[in-house]
C-alpha positions in Angstrom: 96.0 77.8 86.7 93.9 81.0 86.6 92.8 80.4 90.2 96.3 80.0 91.4 97.4 83.2 89.7 94.5 85.1 91.2 95.3 83.7 94.7 98.9 84.9 94.2 97.7 88.4 93.3 95.5 88.4 96.4 98.4 87.3 98.5 100.7 90.0 97.1 98.1 92.6 97.9 98.2 91.9 101.6 101.4 93.9 101.7 100.5 97.6 101.7 103.3 98.6 99.3 102.3 95.9 96.8 98.7 96.9 97.2 99.4 100.5 96.3 101.2 99.4 93.1 98.5 96.8 92.1 95.6 99.2 92.6 97.0 101.6 90.1 97.0 99.0 87.3 93.9 99.5 85.2 94.7 96.3 83.2 94.9 94.2 86.4 91.6 95.6 87.6 90.0 94.9 84.2 91.4 91.3 84.2 90.1 90.7 87.8 86.7 92.0 86.8 86.6 89.7 83.8 87.6 86.7 86.0 85.0 87.7 88.6 82.3 86.8 86.1 83.9 83.6 84.9 81.9 80.4 84.8 84.3 78.4 87.0 83.3 79.0 90.6 86.8 78.7 92.0 88.0 81.3 89.5 85.4 83.9 90.2 85.7 83.4 93.9 89.5 83.9 93.7 89.0 87.0 91.6 86.4 88.4 94.0 88.9 87.7 96.9 91.6 89.6 95.1 89.3 92.5 94.4 88.3 92.6 98.0 91.9 92.6 99.3 92.7 95.4 96.9 89.8 97.3 98.3 87.8 97.3 95.1 84.2 96.4 96.0 83.0 93.8 93.6 79.4 95.0 93.2 80.4 98.6 92.4 83.3 97.4 90.2 81.1 95.1 88.2 78.4 97.8 87.7 81.1 100.1 86.2 82.6 97.2 84.2 79.2 96.2 82.7 78.6 99.9 81.7 81.9 99.8 79.8 81.1 96.6 78.1 77.5 97.2 77.1 
């Protein structure tokens, strides 16, 4: 179910207007980053896809996210 929700977010983000709205959501970004380090490969791949579509580089985002967590 998580993977399908992440795919839906990624698909929504293909529309420029939707992308502008989604990018401003800090809670969505945080959720995507949490899912990008999930243990299920299909989940973290879908999260990485959504982050990429939103224009949020995974490596930079994870570095910032890990600094916040630790």
